[in-house]
Every structure is written in C-alpha cells, then in structure tokens.
All heavy atoms as TSV, in Angstrom:
chain	resi	resn	atom	element	x	y	z
A	1	MET	N	N	124.053	227.577	146.795
A	1	MET	CA	C	123.916	226.817	145.564
A	1	MET	C	C	122.414	226.545	145.318
A	1	MET	O	O	121.965	226.719	144.158
A	1	MET	CB	C	124.633	225.461	145.780
A	1	MET	CG	C	124.537	224.581	144.625
A	1	MET	SD	S	125.545	223.164	144.849
A	1	MET	CE	C	124.468	221.906	144.272
A	2	ILE	N	N	121.594	226.112	146.322
A	2	ILE	CA	C	120.248	225.876	146.037
A	2	ILE	C	C	119.490	227.180	145.759
A	2	ILE	O	O	118.655	227.238	144.865
A	2	ILE	CB	C	119.605	225.154	147.260
A	2	ILE	CG1	C	120.194	223.726	147.388
A	2	ILE	CG2	C	118.102	225.112	147.163
A	2	ILE	CD1	C	119.795	222.984	148.638
A	3	ARG	N	N	119.844	228.237	146.488
A	3	ARG	CA	C	119.205	229.543	146.264
A	3	ARG	C	C	119.509	230.020	144.848
A	3	ARG	O	O	118.593	230.546	144.150
A	3	ARG	CB	C	119.658	230.477	147.313
A	3	ARG	CG	C	118.942	231.875	147.154
A	3	ARG	CD	C	119.415	232.816	148.329
A	3	ARG	NE	N	119.079	232.341	149.554
A	3	ARG	CZ	C	118.015	232.787	150.306
A	3	ARG	NH1	N	117.203	233.729	149.786
A	3	ARG	NH2	N	117.743	232.293	151.504
A	4	THR	N	N	120.701	229.919	144.397
A	4	THR	CA	C	121.082	230.371	143.075
A	4	THR	C	C	120.376	229.584	142.005
A	4	THR	O	O	119.851	230.137	141.027
A	4	THR	CB	C	122.626	230.214	142.872
A	4	THR	OG1	O	123.286	230.897	143.924
A	4	THR	CG2	C	123.066	230.796	141.520
A	5	PHE	N	N	120.323	228.254	142.149
A	5	PHE	CA	C	119.569	227.409	141.185
A	5	PHE	C	C	118.115	227.809	141.147
A	5	PHE	O	O	117.547	227.950	140.067
A	5	PHE	CB	C	119.701	225.942	141.525
A	5	PHE	CG	C	118.881	225.032	140.713
A	5	PHE	CD1	C	119.337	224.677	139.430
A	5	PHE	CD2	C	117.592	224.640	141.065
A	5	PHE	CE1	C	118.550	223.854	138.625
A	5	PHE	CE2	C	116.874	223.749	140.316
A	5	PHE	CZ	C	117.331	223.420	139.031
A	6	THR	N	N	117.466	228.075	142.315
A	6	THR	CA	C	116.047	228.402	142.360
A	6	THR	C	C	115.819	229.745	141.755
A	6	THR	O	O	114.831	229.924	141.086
A	6	THR	CB	C	115.604	228.395	143.867
A	6	THR	OG1	O	115.896	227.116	144.388
A	6	THR	CG2	C	114.057	228.561	143.872
A	7	GLN	N	N	116.722	230.735	141.958
A	7	GLN	CA	C	116.569	232.045	141.350
A	7	GLN	C	C	116.683	231.989	139.877
A	7	GLN	O	O	115.971	232.688	139.133
A	7	GLN	CB	C	117.570	232.988	141.934
A	7	GLN	CG	C	117.231	233.381	143.355
A	7	GLN	CD	C	118.341	234.226	144.014
A	7	GLN	OE1	O	119.471	234.285	143.498
A	7	GLN	NE2	N	117.953	234.846	145.109
A	8	ARG	N	N	117.548	231.127	139.336
A	8	ARG	CA	C	117.733	231.015	137.871
A	8	ARG	C	C	116.634	230.169	137.213
A	8	ARG	O	O	116.248	230.414	136.114
A	8	ARG	CB	C	119.076	230.414	137.551
A	8	ARG	CG	C	120.226	231.335	137.796
A	8	ARG	CD	C	121.493	230.692	137.326
A	8	ARG	NE	N	122.617	231.600	137.632
A	8	ARG	CZ	C	123.866	231.242	137.455
A	8	ARG	NH1	N	124.161	230.086	136.937
A	8	ARG	NH2	N	124.792	232.120	137.742
A	9	HIS	N	N	116.168	229.164	137.900
A	9	HIS	CA	C	115.214	228.179	137.333
A	9	HIS	C	C	114.065	228.042	138.276
A	9	HIS	O	O	113.747	226.908	138.749
A	9	HIS	CB	C	115.921	226.883	137.112
A	9	HIS	CG	C	117.202	226.922	136.330
A	9	HIS	ND1	N	117.235	227.154	134.989
A	9	HIS	CD2	C	118.467	226.797	136.755
A	9	HIS	CE1	C	118.470	227.153	134.593
A	9	HIS	NE2	N	119.231	226.962	135.636
A	10	SER	N	N	113.358	229.061	138.540
A	10	SER	CA	C	112.284	229.085	139.582
A	10	SER	C	C	111.117	228.148	139.145
A	10	SER	O	O	110.497	227.477	139.973
A	10	SER	CB	C	111.760	230.447	139.882
A	10	SER	OG	O	111.302	231.090	138.706
A	11	LEU	N	N	110.772	228.131	137.853
A	11	LEU	CA	C	109.681	227.292	137.422
A	11	LEU	C	C	110.032	225.864	137.554
A	11	LEU	O	O	109.205	225.028	138.021
A	11	LEU	CB	C	109.268	227.619	135.976
A	11	LEU	CG	C	108.115	226.822	135.433
A	11	LEU	CD1	C	106.831	227.025	136.256
A	11	LEU	CD2	C	107.873	227.157	133.964
A	12	MET	N	N	111.208	225.449	137.168
A	12	MET	CA	C	111.650	224.062	137.267
A	12	MET	C	C	111.720	223.634	138.746
A	12	MET	O	O	111.315	222.557	139.098
A	12	MET	CB	C	113.038	223.832	136.649
A	12	MET	CG	C	113.478	222.385	136.599
A	12	MET	SD	S	115.078	222.010	135.963
A	12	MET	CE	C	115.518	223.297	134.968
A	13	ALA	N	N	112.214	224.587	139.614
A	13	ALA	CA	C	112.259	224.241	141.050
A	13	ALA	C	C	110.832	224.057	141.642
A	13	ALA	O	O	110.613	223.180	142.403
A	13	ALA	CB	C	113.011	225.384	141.831
A	14	PHE	N	N	109.920	224.875	141.151
A	14	PHE	CA	C	108.564	224.778	141.639
A	14	PHE	C	C	107.939	223.406	141.256
A	14	PHE	O	O	107.316	222.752	142.026
A	14	PHE	CB	C	107.715	225.914	141.127
A	14	PHE	CG	C	106.242	225.685	141.299
A	14	PHE	CD1	C	105.668	225.820	142.589
A	14	PHE	CD2	C	105.399	225.299	140.311
A	14	PHE	CE1	C	104.330	225.589	142.819
A	14	PHE	CE2	C	104.048	225.051	140.541
A	14	PHE	CZ	C	103.503	225.230	141.794
A	15	VAL	N	N	108.083	223.035	139.961
A	15	VAL	CA	C	107.509	221.841	139.512
A	15	VAL	C	C	108.108	220.605	140.233
A	15	VAL	O	O	107.420	219.740	140.662
A	15	VAL	CB	C	107.665	221.704	137.994
A	15	VAL	CG1	C	107.296	220.277	137.505
A	15	VAL	CG2	C	106.885	222.746	137.235
A	16	LEU	N	N	109.450	220.612	140.395
A	16	LEU	CA	C	110.119	219.517	141.103
A	16	LEU	C	C	109.573	219.395	142.566
A	16	LEU	O	O	109.303	218.352	143.056
A	16	LEU	CB	C	111.616	219.683	141.030
A	16	LEU	CG	C	112.260	219.402	139.690
A	16	LEU	CD1	C	113.716	219.779	139.719
A	16	LEU	CD2	C	112.049	218.041	139.246
A	17	LEU	N	N	109.535	220.579	143.240
A	17	LEU	CA	C	109.130	220.581	144.671
A	17	LEU	C	C	107.644	220.218	144.736
A	17	LEU	O	O	107.252	219.509	145.704
A	17	LEU	CB	C	109.410	221.901	145.240
A	17	LEU	CG	C	110.912	222.211	145.607
A	17	LEU	CD1	C	111.027	223.667	146.079
A	17	LEU	CD2	C	111.352	221.234	146.639
A	18	ALA	N	N	106.822	220.681	143.807
A	18	ALA	CA	C	105.386	220.358	143.890
A	18	ALA	C	C	105.182	218.853	143.734
A	18	ALA	O	O	104.350	218.270	144.459
A	18	ALA	CB	C	104.654	221.096	142.807
A	19	CYS	N	N	105.915	218.195	142.840
A	19	CYS	CA	C	105.834	216.756	142.676
A	19	CYS	C	C	106.329	216.080	143.945
A	19	CYS	O	O	105.714	215.143	144.398
A	19	CYS	CB	C	106.597	216.351	141.473
A	19	CYS	SG	S	105.810	216.767	139.923
A	20	LEU	N	N	107.439	216.527	144.438
A	20	LEU	CA	C	108.032	215.895	145.642
A	20	LEU	C	C	107.108	216.029	146.846
A	20	LEU	O	O	106.817	215.017	147.519
A	20	LEU	CB	C	109.393	216.555	145.956
A	20	LEU	CG	C	110.095	216.064	147.228
A	20	LEU	CD1	C	110.639	214.679	146.992
A	20	LEU	CD2	C	111.150	216.976	147.649
A	21	PHE	N	N	106.578	217.256	147.094
A	21	PHE	CA	C	105.676	217.455	148.215
A	21	PHE	C	C	104.352	216.722	148.065
A	21	PHE	O	O	103.755	216.386	149.041
A	21	PHE	CB	C	105.475	218.941	148.464
A	21	PHE	CG	C	106.678	219.691	149.000
A	21	PHE	CD1	C	106.759	221.065	148.788
A	21	PHE	CD2	C	107.662	219.043	149.627
A	21	PHE	CE1	C	107.901	221.708	149.265
A	21	PHE	CE2	C	108.780	219.734	150.117
A	21	PHE	CZ	C	108.849	221.057	149.944
A	22	SER	N	N	103.906	216.555	146.835
A	22	SER	CA	C	102.619	215.910	146.587
A	22	SER	C	C	102.725	214.402	146.752
A	22	SER	O	O	101.736	213.802	147.236
A	22	SER	CB	C	102.122	216.241	145.211
A	22	SER	OG	O	101.796	217.588	145.132
A	23	TRP	N	N	103.842	213.825	146.298
A	23	TRP	CA	C	103.897	212.352	146.210
A	23	TRP	C	C	104.765	211.680	147.264
A	23	TRP	O	O	104.829	210.449	147.242
A	23	TRP	CB	C	104.413	211.997	144.800
A	23	TRP	CG	C	103.427	212.313	143.745
A	23	TRP	CD1	C	103.399	213.490	143.039
A	23	TRP	CD2	C	102.272	211.578	143.314
A	23	TRP	NE1	N	102.360	213.497	142.169
A	23	TRP	CE2	C	101.665	212.308	142.330
A	23	TRP	CE3	C	101.769	210.308	143.708
A	23	TRP	CZ2	C	100.539	211.820	141.703
A	23	TRP	CZ3	C	100.648	209.856	143.047
A	23	TRP	CH2	C	100.082	210.600	142.093
A	24	TRP	N	N	105.372	212.369	148.181
A	24	TRP	CA	C	106.269	211.720	149.100
A	24	TRP	C	C	105.558	210.872	150.124
A	24	TRP	O	O	106.186	209.921	150.650
A	24	TRP	CB	C	107.201	212.726	149.847
A	24	TRP	CG	C	106.496	213.578	150.840
A	24	TRP	CD1	C	105.738	214.633	150.632
A	24	TRP	CD2	C	106.565	213.366	152.260
A	24	TRP	NE1	N	105.257	215.122	151.830
A	24	TRP	CE2	C	105.812	214.356	152.872
A	24	TRP	CE3	C	107.251	212.397	153.059
A	24	TRP	CZ2	C	105.615	214.444	154.204
A	24	TRP	CZ3	C	107.037	212.522	154.447
A	24	TRP	CH2	C	106.235	213.514	155.025
A	25	LEU	N	N	104.302	211.035	150.371
A	25	LEU	CA	C	103.595	210.197	151.329
A	25	LEU	C	C	102.840	209.056	150.651
A	25	LEU	O	O	102.169	208.282	151.321
A	25	LEU	CB	C	102.590	211.030	152.131
A	25	LEU	CG	C	103.186	211.780	153.324
A	25	LEU	CD1	C	102.152	212.624	153.965
A	25	LEU	CD2	C	103.857	210.909	154.271
A	26	VAL	N	N	102.878	208.941	149.332
A	26	VAL	CA	C	102.105	207.884	148.691
A	26	VAL	C	C	102.517	206.435	149.133
A	26	VAL	O	O	101.589	205.671	149.336
A	26	VAL	CB	C	102.282	208.022	147.100
A	26	VAL	CG1	C	101.692	206.777	146.373
A	26	VAL	CG2	C	101.570	209.302	146.638
A	27	PRO	N	N	103.744	206.127	149.310
A	27	PRO	CA	C	104.044	204.793	149.868
A	27	PRO	C	C	103.439	204.441	151.208
A	27	PRO	O	O	103.092	203.341	151.533
A	27	PRO	CB	C	105.576	204.723	149.917
A	27	PRO	CG	C	106.014	205.769	148.976
A	27	PRO	CD	C	105.025	206.829	148.975
A	28	ILE	N	N	103.264	205.504	151.991
A	28	ILE	CA	C	102.633	205.312	153.334
A	28	ILE	C	C	101.169	205.384	153.330
A	28	ILE	O	O	100.467	204.446	153.891
A	28	ILE	CB	C	103.244	206.349	154.333
A	28	ILE	CG1	C	104.725	206.157	154.447
A	28	ILE	CG2	C	102.596	206.231	155.659
A	28	ILE	CD1	C	105.435	207.325	155.169
A	29	SER	N	N	100.611	206.409	152.733
A	29	SER	CA	C	99.165	206.667	152.775
A	29	SER	C	C	98.394	206.104	151.563
A	29	SER	O	O	97.178	205.884	151.719
A	29	SER	CB	C	98.883	208.160	152.923
A	29	SER	OG	O	99.248	208.796	151.709
A	30	GLY	N	N	99.016	205.947	150.475
A	30	GLY	CA	C	98.328	205.444	149.271
A	30	GLY	C	C	97.758	206.500	148.434
A	30	GLY	O	O	97.202	206.219	147.360
A	31	PHE	N	N	97.817	207.783	148.811
A	31	PHE	CA	C	97.272	208.851	147.949
A	31	PHE	C	C	98.191	210.079	148.095
A	31	PHE	O	O	98.771	210.346	149.076
A	31	PHE	CB	C	95.838	209.223	148.300
A	31	PHE	CG	C	95.640	209.609	149.723
A	31	PHE	CD1	C	95.681	210.970	150.085
A	31	PHE	CD2	C	95.330	208.669	150.710
A	31	PHE	CE1	C	95.572	211.281	151.409
A	31	PHE	CE2	C	95.161	209.008	152.036
A	31	PHE	CZ	C	95.262	210.335	152.410
A	32	PRO	N	N	98.217	210.957	147.057
A	32	PRO	CA	C	99.033	212.127	147.098
A	32	PRO	C	C	98.437	213.228	147.929
A	32	PRO	O	O	97.178	213.254	148.071
A	32	PRO	CB	C	99.153	212.470	145.627
A	32	PRO	CG	C	97.978	211.976	144.949
A	32	PRO	CD	C	97.646	210.724	145.705
A	33	LEU	N	N	99.220	214.188	148.349
A	33	LEU	CA	C	98.736	215.330	149.079
A	33	LEU	C	C	98.303	216.377	148.062
A	33	LEU	O	O	99.010	216.680	147.123
A	33	LEU	CB	C	99.838	215.909	149.972
A	33	LEU	CG	C	100.255	215.147	151.193
A	33	LEU	CD1	C	101.441	215.834	151.891
A	33	LEU	CD2	C	99.082	215.031	152.139
A	34	GLY	N	N	97.201	217.052	148.325
A	34	GLY	CA	C	96.740	218.082	147.462
A	34	GLY	C	C	97.392	219.434	147.716
A	34	GLY	O	O	97.275	220.311	146.936
A	35	SER	N	N	98.081	219.535	148.830
A	35	SER	CA	C	98.660	220.841	149.177
A	35	SER	C	C	100.122	220.953	148.763
A	35	SER	O	O	100.766	221.910	149.127
A	35	SER	CB	C	98.556	221.057	150.690
A	35	SER	OG	O	99.106	220.006	151.395
A	36	GLY	N	N	100.645	220.004	147.998
A	36	GLY	CA	C	101.996	219.980	147.540
A	36	GLY	C	C	102.342	221.274	146.790
A	36	GLY	O	O	103.413	221.855	147.041
A	37	PRO	N	N	101.574	221.659	145.754
A	37	PRO	CA	C	101.916	222.937	144.989
A	37	PRO	C	C	101.929	224.173	145.941
A	37	PRO	O	O	102.750	225.108	145.690
A	37	PRO	CB	C	100.818	223.024	144.011
A	37	PRO	CG	C	100.408	221.571	143.769
A	37	PRO	CD	C	100.494	221.014	145.163
A	38	PHE	N	N	101.041	224.223	146.916
A	38	PHE	CA	C	101.098	225.382	147.820
A	38	PHE	C	C	102.376	225.481	148.582
A	38	PHE	O	O	103.038	226.508	148.621
A	38	PHE	CB	C	99.934	225.314	148.780
A	38	PHE	CG	C	99.961	226.408	149.841
A	38	PHE	CD1	C	99.614	227.716	149.542
A	38	PHE	CD2	C	100.244	226.119	151.139
A	38	PHE	CE1	C	99.691	228.708	150.482
A	38	PHE	CE2	C	100.286	227.113	152.133
A	38	PHE	CZ	C	99.983	228.432	151.766
A	39	PHE	N	N	102.832	224.368	149.166
A	39	PHE	CA	C	104.054	224.316	149.891
A	39	PHE	C	C	105.277	224.556	149.018
A	39	PHE	O	O	106.235	225.269	149.351
A	39	PHE	CB	C	104.220	223.053	150.656
A	39	PHE	CG	C	103.265	222.865	151.814
A	39	PHE	CD1	C	102.428	221.818	151.859
A	39	PHE	CD2	C	103.201	223.890	152.778
A	39	PHE	CE1	C	101.532	221.693	152.904
A	39	PHE	CE2	C	102.279	223.740	153.828
A	39	PHE	CZ	C	101.478	222.651	153.890
A	40	ALA	N	N	105.195	224.112	147.750
A	40	ALA	CA	C	106.270	224.353	146.801
A	40	ALA	C	C	106.329	225.836	146.462
A	40	ALA	O	O	107.421	226.385	146.365
A	40	ALA	CB	C	106.046	223.525	145.532
A	41	ALA	N	N	105.221	226.460	146.335
A	41	ALA	CA	C	105.188	227.899	146.039
A	41	ALA	C	C	105.764	228.723	147.178
A	41	ALA	O	O	106.549	229.670	146.972
A	41	ALA	CB	C	103.842	228.355	145.722
A	42	ILE	N	N	105.474	228.329	148.406
A	42	ILE	CA	C	106.036	228.975	149.610
A	42	ILE	C	C	107.537	228.853	149.632
A	42	ILE	O	O	108.231	229.813	149.844
A	42	ILE	CB	C	105.418	228.434	150.877
A	42	ILE	CG1	C	103.903	228.762	150.942
A	42	ILE	CG2	C	106.097	228.953	152.065
A	42	ILE	CD1	C	103.608	230.215	151.014
A	43	VAL	N	N	108.076	227.664	149.396
A	43	VAL	CA	C	109.536	227.428	149.414
A	43	VAL	C	C	110.210	228.186	148.293
A	43	VAL	O	O	111.222	228.859	148.521
A	43	VAL	CB	C	109.851	225.905	149.280
A	43	VAL	CG1	C	111.374	225.637	149.065
A	43	VAL	CG2	C	109.343	225.162	150.513
A	44	VAL	N	N	109.668	228.167	147.115
A	44	VAL	CA	C	110.290	228.875	145.967
A	44	VAL	C	C	110.256	230.387	146.229
A	44	VAL	O	O	111.234	231.128	145.966
A	44	VAL	CB	C	109.656	228.460	144.659
A	44	VAL	CG1	C	110.109	229.392	143.496
A	44	VAL	CG2	C	109.955	227.055	144.278
A	45	LEU	N	N	109.133	230.865	146.754
A	45	LEU	CA	C	109.040	232.323	147.047
A	45	LEU	C	C	110.071	232.687	148.114
A	45	LEU	O	O	110.741	233.732	147.970
A	45	LEU	CB	C	107.618	232.668	147.566
A	45	LEU	CG	C	107.389	234.094	147.909
A	45	LEU	CD1	C	107.495	234.993	146.716
A	45	LEU	CD2	C	106.065	234.283	148.574
A	46	TRP	N	N	110.262	231.900	149.159
A	46	TRP	CA	C	111.202	232.166	150.170
A	46	TRP	C	C	112.646	232.196	149.634
A	46	TRP	O	O	113.414	233.068	149.984
A	46	TRP	CB	C	111.100	231.193	151.275
A	46	TRP	CG	C	112.101	231.385	152.405
A	46	TRP	CD1	C	113.295	230.753	152.529
A	46	TRP	CD2	C	111.954	232.332	153.466
A	46	TRP	NE1	N	113.918	231.292	153.688
A	46	TRP	CE2	C	113.128	232.262	154.243
A	46	TRP	CE3	C	110.997	233.228	153.804
A	46	TRP	CZ2	C	113.329	233.030	155.345
A	46	TRP	CZ3	C	111.196	234.044	154.931
A	46	TRP	CH2	C	112.381	233.926	155.720
A	47	LEU	N	N	112.953	231.252	148.699
A	47	LEU	CA	C	114.304	231.159	148.186
A	47	LEU	C	C	114.603	232.286	147.173
A	47	LEU	O	O	115.773	232.728	147.017
A	47	LEU	CB	C	114.543	229.824	147.574
A	47	LEU	CG	C	114.637	228.615	148.541
A	47	LEU	CD1	C	114.734	227.316	147.801
A	47	LEU	CD2	C	115.841	228.783	149.472
A	48	THR	N	N	113.587	232.734	146.480
A	48	THR	CA	C	113.849	233.782	145.426
A	48	THR	C	C	113.628	235.184	145.933
A	48	THR	O	O	114.420	236.089	145.579
A	48	THR	CB	C	112.903	233.517	144.229
A	48	THR	OG1	O	111.548	233.553	144.666
A	48	THR	CG2	C	113.247	232.226	143.488
A	49	GLU	N	N	112.620	235.437	146.770
A	49	GLU	CA	C	112.290	236.773	147.214
A	49	GLU	C	C	112.713	237.087	148.687
A	49	GLU	O	O	112.790	238.185	149.077
A	49	GLU	CB	C	110.813	237.080	147.020
A	49	GLU	CG	C	110.401	236.964	145.576
A	49	GLU	CD	C	110.963	237.981	144.707
A	49	GLU	OE1	O	111.178	239.140	145.164
A	49	GLU	OE2	O	111.230	237.646	143.548
A	50	GLY	N	N	112.835	236.004	149.463
A	50	GLY	CA	C	113.207	236.182	150.844
A	50	GLY	C	C	112.099	236.607	151.755
A	50	GLY	O	O	110.866	236.432	151.430
A	51	ARG	N	N	112.435	237.310	152.799
A	51	ARG	CA	C	111.456	237.700	153.763
A	51	ARG	C	C	110.441	238.730	153.218
A	51	ARG	O	O	109.272	238.752	153.485
A	51	ARG	CB	C	112.176	238.343	155.012
A	51	ARG	CG	C	111.308	238.894	156.077
A	51	ARG	CD	C	112.164	239.388	157.226
A	51	ARG	NE	N	111.421	240.355	158.050
A	51	ARG	CZ	C	110.601	240.039	159.041
A	51	ARG	NH1	N	110.395	238.765	159.310
A	51	ARG	NH2	N	109.979	240.918	159.696
A	52	ASP	N	N	110.929	239.640	152.358
A	52	ASP	CA	C	110.093	240.626	151.788
A	52	ASP	C	C	108.974	240.002	150.890
A	52	ASP	O	O	107.822	240.460	150.905
A	52	ASP	CB	C	110.863	241.623	151.005
A	52	ASP	CG	C	111.783	242.484	151.779
A	52	ASP	OD1	O	111.521	242.642	152.983
A	52	ASP	OD2	O	112.809	242.983	151.197
A	53	GLY	N	N	109.344	238.981	150.153
A	53	GLY	CA	C	108.351	238.271	149.355
A	53	GLY	C	C	107.317	237.612	150.199
A	53	GLY	O	O	106.095	237.569	149.912
A	54	MET	N	N	107.728	236.978	151.311
A	54	MET	CA	C	106.763	236.333	152.204
A	54	MET	C	C	105.836	237.298	152.835
A	54	MET	O	O	104.638	237.060	152.982
A	54	MET	CB	C	107.574	235.509	153.326
A	54	MET	CG	C	108.344	234.376	152.761
A	54	MET	SD	S	107.363	233.131	151.913
A	54	MET	CE	C	106.415	232.453	153.254
A	55	VAL	N	N	106.336	238.446	153.304
A	55	VAL	CA	C	105.555	239.431	153.878
A	55	VAL	C	C	104.507	239.956	152.886
A	55	VAL	O	O	103.331	240.187	153.186
A	55	VAL	CB	C	106.384	240.604	154.464
A	55	VAL	CG1	C	105.529	241.808	154.848
A	55	VAL	CG2	C	107.211	240.123	155.684
A	56	GLY	N	N	104.947	240.211	151.625
A	56	GLY	CA	C	104.038	240.694	150.617
A	56	GLY	C	C	102.930	239.666	150.308
A	56	GLY	O	O	101.803	239.999	150.131
A	57	LEU	N	N	103.275	238.375	150.305
A	57	LEU	CA	C	102.266	237.375	150.080
A	57	LEU	C	C	101.244	237.304	151.205
A	57	LEU	O	O	100.050	237.274	150.965
A	57	LEU	CB	C	102.934	235.935	149.959
A	57	LEU	CG	C	101.960	234.795	149.830
A	57	LEU	CD1	C	101.199	234.844	148.588
A	57	LEU	CD2	C	102.730	233.471	149.993
A	58	LEU	N	N	101.741	237.412	152.457
A	58	LEU	CA	C	100.808	237.374	153.615
A	58	LEU	C	C	99.882	238.623	153.587
A	58	LEU	O	O	98.731	238.485	153.984
A	58	LEU	CB	C	101.590	237.235	154.914
A	58	LEU	CG	C	102.213	235.915	155.121
A	58	LEU	CD1	C	103.084	235.915	156.383
A	58	LEU	CD2	C	101.199	234.850	155.229
A	59	ARG	N	N	100.427	239.729	153.160
A	59	ARG	CA	C	99.620	240.917	153.079
A	59	ARG	C	C	98.530	240.746	152.100
A	59	ARG	O	O	97.366	241.160	152.270
A	59	ARG	CB	C	100.447	242.124	152.745
A	59	ARG	CG	C	101.142	242.746	153.922
A	59	ARG	CD	C	101.633	244.167	153.611
A	59	ARG	NE	N	102.401	244.687	154.760
A	59	ARG	CZ	C	103.619	245.099	154.671
A	59	ARG	NH1	N	104.231	245.154	153.582
A	59	ARG	NH2	N	104.195	245.480	155.770
A	60	GLN	N	N	98.856	240.175	150.888
A	60	GLN	CA	C	97.852	239.945	149.858
A	60	GLN	C	C	96.785	238.968	150.277
A	60	GLN	O	O	95.665	239.101	149.922
A	60	GLN	CB	C	98.550	239.470	148.544
A	60	GLN	CG	C	99.344	240.521	147.846
A	60	GLN	CD	C	98.431	241.543	147.207
A	60	GLN	OE1	O	97.716	242.338	147.840
A	60	GLN	NE2	N	98.401	241.559	145.895
A	61	MET	N	N	97.221	237.914	151.047
A	61	MET	CA	C	96.322	236.890	151.476
A	61	MET	C	C	95.354	237.402	152.524
A	61	MET	O	O	94.204	236.832	152.668
A	61	MET	CB	C	97.068	235.640	151.941
A	61	MET	CG	C	97.788	234.927	150.848
A	61	MET	SD	S	98.789	233.575	151.519
A	61	MET	CE	C	97.594	232.503	152.238
A	62	THR	N	N	95.704	238.396	153.299
A	62	THR	CA	C	94.848	238.821	154.447
A	62	THR	C	C	94.173	240.186	154.136
A	62	THR	O	O	93.483	240.676	154.983
A	62	THR	CB	C	95.695	238.951	155.668
A	62	THR	OG1	O	96.761	239.877	155.483
A	62	THR	CG2	C	96.238	237.637	156.136
A	63	ARG	N	N	94.300	240.648	152.910
A	63	ARG	CA	C	93.658	241.936	152.562
A	63	ARG	C	C	92.212	241.701	152.211
A	63	ARG	O	O	91.895	240.819	151.394
A	63	ARG	CB	C	94.359	242.591	151.391
A	63	ARG	CG	C	93.918	244.034	151.145
A	63	ARG	CD	C	94.731	244.734	150.125
A	63	ARG	NE	N	94.323	244.243	148.822
A	63	ARG	CZ	C	95.002	244.428	147.720
A	63	ARG	NH1	N	96.150	245.045	147.740
A	63	ARG	NH2	N	94.506	243.965	146.537
A	64	TRP	N	N	91.327	242.423	152.859
A	64	TRP	CA	C	89.862	242.274	152.615
A	64	TRP	C	C	89.496	243.112	151.399
A	64	TRP	O	O	89.784	244.348	151.376
A	64	TRP	CB	C	89.078	242.707	153.816
A	64	TRP	CG	C	89.312	241.867	155.024
A	64	TRP	CD1	C	90.123	242.176	156.073
A	64	TRP	CD2	C	88.755	240.538	155.261
A	64	TRP	NE1	N	90.124	241.119	156.929
A	64	TRP	CE2	C	89.283	240.134	156.516
A	64	TRP	CE3	C	87.901	239.729	154.583
A	64	TRP	CZ2	C	88.950	238.938	157.014
A	64	TRP	CZ3	C	87.610	238.566	155.121
A	64	TRP	CH2	C	88.128	238.146	156.356
A	65	ARG	N	N	88.857	242.516	150.398
A	65	ARG	CA	C	88.522	243.274	149.196
A	65	ARG	C	C	87.021	243.728	149.195
A	65	ARG	O	O	86.662	244.600	148.452
A	65	ARG	CB	C	88.779	242.401	148.018
A	65	ARG	CG	C	90.282	242.265	147.830
A	65	ARG	CD	C	90.602	241.384	146.603
A	65	ARG	NE	N	91.972	241.409	146.257
A	65	ARG	CZ	C	92.866	240.591	146.834
A	65	ARG	NH1	N	92.498	239.770	147.813
A	65	ARG	NH2	N	94.124	240.676	146.472
A	66	VAL	N	N	86.206	243.076	150.021
A	66	VAL	CA	C	84.808	243.443	150.114
A	66	VAL	C	C	84.388	243.576	151.598
A	66	VAL	O	O	85.160	243.149	152.439
A	66	VAL	CB	C	83.884	242.442	149.351
A	66	VAL	CG1	C	84.207	242.417	147.934
A	66	VAL	CG2	C	84.019	241.088	149.985
A	67	GLY	N	N	83.238	244.044	151.826
A	67	GLY	CA	C	82.790	244.256	153.231
A	67	GLY	C	C	82.408	242.919	153.951
A	67	GLY	O	O	82.250	241.887	153.199
A	68	TRP	N	N	82.315	242.943	155.189
A	68	TRP	CA	C	82.022	241.738	155.971
A	68	TRP	C	C	80.670	241.086	155.614
A	68	TRP	O	O	80.543	239.916	155.648
A	68	TRP	CB	C	81.931	242.091	157.470
A	68	TRP	CG	C	83.322	242.291	158.012
A	68	TRP	CD1	C	83.995	243.471	158.186
A	68	TRP	CD2	C	84.198	241.260	158.479
A	68	TRP	NE1	N	85.220	243.262	158.729
A	68	TRP	CE2	C	85.388	241.882	158.937
A	68	TRP	CE3	C	84.095	239.901	158.578
A	68	TRP	CZ2	C	86.455	241.133	159.422
A	68	TRP	CZ3	C	85.140	239.128	159.060
A	68	TRP	CH2	C	86.347	239.816	159.467
A	69	LYS	N	N	79.668	241.892	155.206
A	69	LYS	CA	C	78.380	241.343	154.883
A	69	LYS	C	C	78.409	240.345	153.679
A	69	LYS	O	O	77.718	239.437	153.597
A	69	LYS	CB	C	77.344	242.451	154.622
A	69	LYS	CG	C	77.636	243.240	153.366
A	69	LYS	CD	C	76.580	244.318	153.211
A	69	LYS	CE	C	76.906	245.161	151.979
A	69	LYS	NZ	N	75.942	246.166	151.806
A	70	TRP	N	N	79.378	240.565	152.837
A	70	TRP	CA	C	79.517	239.665	151.650
A	70	TRP	C	C	80.077	238.343	152.049
A	70	TRP	O	O	79.855	237.268	151.369
A	70	TRP	CB	C	80.344	240.306	150.564
A	70	TRP	CG	C	79.703	241.494	149.937
A	70	TRP	CD1	C	79.953	242.811	150.210
A	70	TRP	CD2	C	78.613	241.504	149.012
A	70	TRP	NE1	N	79.102	243.608	149.484
A	70	TRP	CE2	C	78.275	242.831	148.743
A	70	TRP	CE3	C	77.879	240.488	148.419
A	70	TRP	CZ2	C	77.228	243.150	147.874
A	70	TRP	CZ3	C	76.871	240.832	147.562
A	70	TRP	CH2	C	76.534	242.159	147.247
A	71	TYR	N	N	80.838	238.272	153.108
A	71	TYR	CA	C	81.359	237.025	153.597
A	71	TYR	C	C	80.343	236.267	154.408
A	71	TYR	O	O	80.375	235.041	154.507
A	71	TYR	CB	C	82.635	237.213	154.431
A	71	TYR	CG	C	83.801	237.599	153.535
A	71	TYR	CD1	C	84.201	238.953	153.461
A	71	TYR	CD2	C	84.447	236.647	152.771
A	71	TYR	CE1	C	85.290	239.271	152.679
A	71	TYR	CE2	C	85.539	237.023	151.932
A	71	TYR	CZ	C	85.899	238.313	151.907
A	71	TYR	OH	O	86.952	238.681	151.106
A	72	ALA	N	N	79.405	236.979	155.033
A	72	ALA	CA	C	78.302	236.321	155.813
A	72	ALA	C	C	77.347	235.747	154.851
A	72	ALA	O	O	76.900	234.646	154.921
A	72	ALA	CB	C	77.634	237.333	156.675
C-alpha cells in the first residue's frame, strides 16, 4: 500500500517525508534538521526504484569526474 502510493505520488511522498524528517526533532532540540530532504529522497527512491535505484545513486555519488589534483 505504501509502495503503491509512493510510486503513484512520488513528489507528494517526498514533500511529506521531507517535512516529517526535518521537523520531527523540533520539540526536543528547538531547530529543524537540514538533512530531512536527503533522507526523504533516499526513502522515496528505495520505495519507487528499489535496490537498482539505490545502486545507481551510489554509483553516481562515487564517480570521479575530474582528476585528484583538482580536489587537492
């Protein structure tokens, strides 16, 4: 049920999860988390694309586009 909803309404699921992940600690800490949208994107990607989507994301995140000297 959750997977089907997320596949049909991925943008709405992302926005809801991003708000939830960002603001759930406000009563305790007093400020929102800045990493809420990142975690929401990971959850939505997992629910819509599965393992293949996660592997593709990790490949894109770890691919070097320039040489080492440019990072130094």
